[in-house]
C-alpha positions as CSV (number, residue, x, y, z in Angstrom):
1,M,37.5,59.2,11.2
2,S,40.6,59.9,13.1
3,I,43.9,60.6,11.5
4,S,45.4,57.3,12.5
5,A,42.4,55.4,11.1
6,A,42.8,57.3,7.8
7,I,46.5,56.4,7.7
8,V,45.9,52.8,8.4
9,L,43.1,52.7,5.7
10,F,45.5,54.2,3.2
11,A,48.2,51.7,4.1
12,V,45.8,48.8,3.6
13,C,44.6,50.2,0.3
14,W,48.1,50.8,-0.9
15,F,49.3,47.3,-0.2
16,M,46.2,45.8,-1.8
17,V,46.6,47.8,-4.9
18,F,50.4,47.1,-5.0
19,F,49.8,43.3,-5.0
20,I,47.3,43.8,-7.9
21,V,49.8,46.0,-9.9
22,L,52.9,43.9,-9.4
23,P,52.1,41.2,-11.9
24,L,50.8,43.5,-14.6
25,R,52.9,43.8,-17.7
26,L,55.6,41.5,-16.1
27,I,58.4,40.4,-18.3
28,T,60.2,37.4,-16.8
29,Q,63.8,36.5,-17.4
30,D,62.6,33.5,-19.4
31,D,60.5,35.8,-21.6
32,A,63.5,38.1,-22.2
33,G,65.8,35.1,-22.9
34,E,68.5,36.1,-20.4
35,V,68.3,33.9,-17.2
36,V,70.8,35.1,-14.6
37,P,72.5,32.0,-13.0
38,G,71.2,31.4,-9.5
39,T,67.8,33.0,-10.1
40,P,64.5,31.4,-11.1
41,R,63.3,31.7,-14.7
42,S,60.2,33.5,-13.5
43,A,62.1,36.3,-11.9
44,P,61.5,39.8,-13.4
45,A,63.9,40.8,-16.2
46,G,64.1,44.4,-15.1
47,F,63.8,46.4,-11.9
48,V,60.4,48.1,-12.2
49,V,59.3,48.4,-8.6
50,K,59.8,52.2,-8.4
51,R,57.5,52.7,-11.4
52,K,54.9,50.3,-10.0
53,A,55.1,52.0,-6.6
54,K,54.2,55.3,-8.2
55,I,51.3,53.8,-10.2
56,T,50.2,52.1,-7.0
57,T,50.3,55.4,-5.0
58,V,48.1,57.2,-7.5
59,A,45.6,54.3,-7.7
60,A,45.5,53.7,-4.0
61,L,44.9,57.4,-3.4
62,L,41.8,57.2,-5.6
63,V,40.6,54.0,-3.9
64,W,41.3,55.5,-0.4
65,A,39.4,58.8,-1.3
66,A,36.3,56.8,-2.4
67,I,36.3,54.7,0.8
68,Y,37.0,57.7,2.9
69,I,34.0,59.6,1.5
70,V,31.7,56.6,1.9
71,I,32.7,56.2,5.6
72,T,32.6,59.9,6.5
73,Q,29.3,60.6,4.8
74,G,27.7,57.7,6.7
75,W,26.6,55.8,3.7
76,I,27.9,52.6,5.3
77,T,28.1,52.3,9.1
78,V,29.0,49.7,11.7
79,R,25.2,49.0,12.1
80,D,25.1,47.8,8.4
81,F,27.3,44.9,9.4
82,D,25.4,44.0,12.6
83,V,23.6,40.9,11.2
84,M,23.1,39.4,14.6
85,G,21.4,42.5,16.0
86,R,23.7,42.8,19.0
87,L,24.3,46.6,18.9
88,P,22.2,48.7,21.2
89,P,19.6,51.0,19.6
90,P,21.0,54.3,18.3
91,A,20.9,57.2,20.8
92,Q,17.8,59.4,20.4
93,L,18.4,63.1,19.8
94,D,16.3,65.5,21.8
């Protein structure tokens, strides 16, 4: 796996985990009882993005490491997804 592929894989993992972490333990302005005029009642009551970004980074690193190991060890390859059988046969080693 090239360095650019590893960076792209980490970015994808990070954003996927971030969108999972964002709504966890969310306290809305309506729940807190203090709705700021001009904002929706479902807006977050506090600014917690920095803390959630840190949690996301740690979790995404674990997810990325697991996927990286699976890919580099060859446990899953492109041939596993070739359901139509269109890839040429693997090269024979002499």
